[in-house]
C-alpha positions in Angstrom: 12.4 43.2 -24.7 13.0 39.6 -23.6 12.7 36.6 -25.9 10.9 33.5 -24.6 12.4 30.2 -25.5 10.9 26.7 -25.0 13.3 24.3 -23.1 11.5 21.4 -24.8 12.2 22.4 -28.4 10.2 21.5 -31.5 8.5 18.2 -31.5 7.1 16.4 -34.6 4.0 14.4 -33.8 2.8 11.4 -35.8 -0.9 11.7 -36.7 -3.3 8.8 -36.9 -6.7 8.5 -38.5 -9.4 7.5 -36.0 -10.2 3.8 -36.0 -13.5 2.5 -37.4 -16.1 1.9 -34.8 -16.2 -1.7 -33.6 -20.0 -2.0 -33.5 -21.4 -4.6 -31.0 -18.9 -5.1 -28.1 -20.2 -8.5 -27.1 -17.2 -10.9 -26.8 -14.7 -8.1 -27.6 -11.4 -7.3 -25.9 -11.0 -3.6 -24.9 -7.7 -2.1 -23.8 -8.0 0.6 -21.2 -5.0 2.7 -22.0 -3.5 4.8 -19.2 -0.4 7.0 -19.4 0.2 7.1 -15.7 -1.3 10.5 -15.0 -3.1 10.8 -11.7 -6.7 9.5 -11.6 -6.6 8.3 -15.2 -6.8 4.7 -14.0 -9.8 5.6 -11.8 -11.7 7.0 -14.8 -10.7 4.0 -16.9 -11.9 1.5 -14.2 -15.3 3.2 -14.2 -15.5 3.0 -18.0 -14.5 -0.7 -17.9 -17.2 -1.4 -15.3 -19.9 0.4 -17.3 -18.9 -1.4 -20.5 -18.9 -4.8 -18.8 -22.3 -4.1 -17.3 -23.7 -3.5 -20.8 -21.7 -6.3 -22.5 -21.2 -9.1 -19.9 -19.0 -11.1 -22.3 -16.7 -8.2 -22.9 -13.2 -8.3 -21.4 -11.1 -5.3 -20.5 -7.5 -4.9 -19.4 -5.6 -1.8 -18.1 -2.6 -1.1 -20.3 0.0 1.3 -18.9 2.0 3.4 -21.4 4.7 6.0 -21.1 4.8 9.3 -22.9 3.4 8.5 -26.3 3.1 4.9 -27.5 6.2 3.2 -28.8 5.5 1.6 -32.2 6.1 -2.0 -30.8 3.7 -1.4 -28.0 1.1 0.1 -30.3 1.3 -3.0 -32.6 0.9 -5.3 -29.6 -2.2 -3.4 -28.5 -3.6 -3.5 -32.1 -3.1 -7.2 -32.3 -4.3 -8.1 -28.8 -7.5 -6.0 -28.6 -10.6 -5.2 -30.7 -10.9 -1.6 -29.3 -9.3 0.8 -26.9 -10.3 3.6 -24.6 -7.6 6.0 -23.5 -7.4 8.5 -20.6 -4.8 11.0 -19.6 -6.1 11.8 -16.1 -5.7 15.0 -14.1 
């Protein structure tokens, strides 16, 4: 009998509680977080368009991240935006 081993090894993930809902999005700043997977930016562009159509004073910005979000980048996103939408693509 063969033994299957993962080449990745064990990973410990940090868990986060979901953020509280923002409420009215008028005049808010929304990060559109994309990890670089194919077509994720397309989905986020559509989400951004729909949000701006509903809330004309809303601003959005695509934010590219790598695998996971480094703590310094997470803090920058938290301090620069009121809300975020994330997509992984595929």
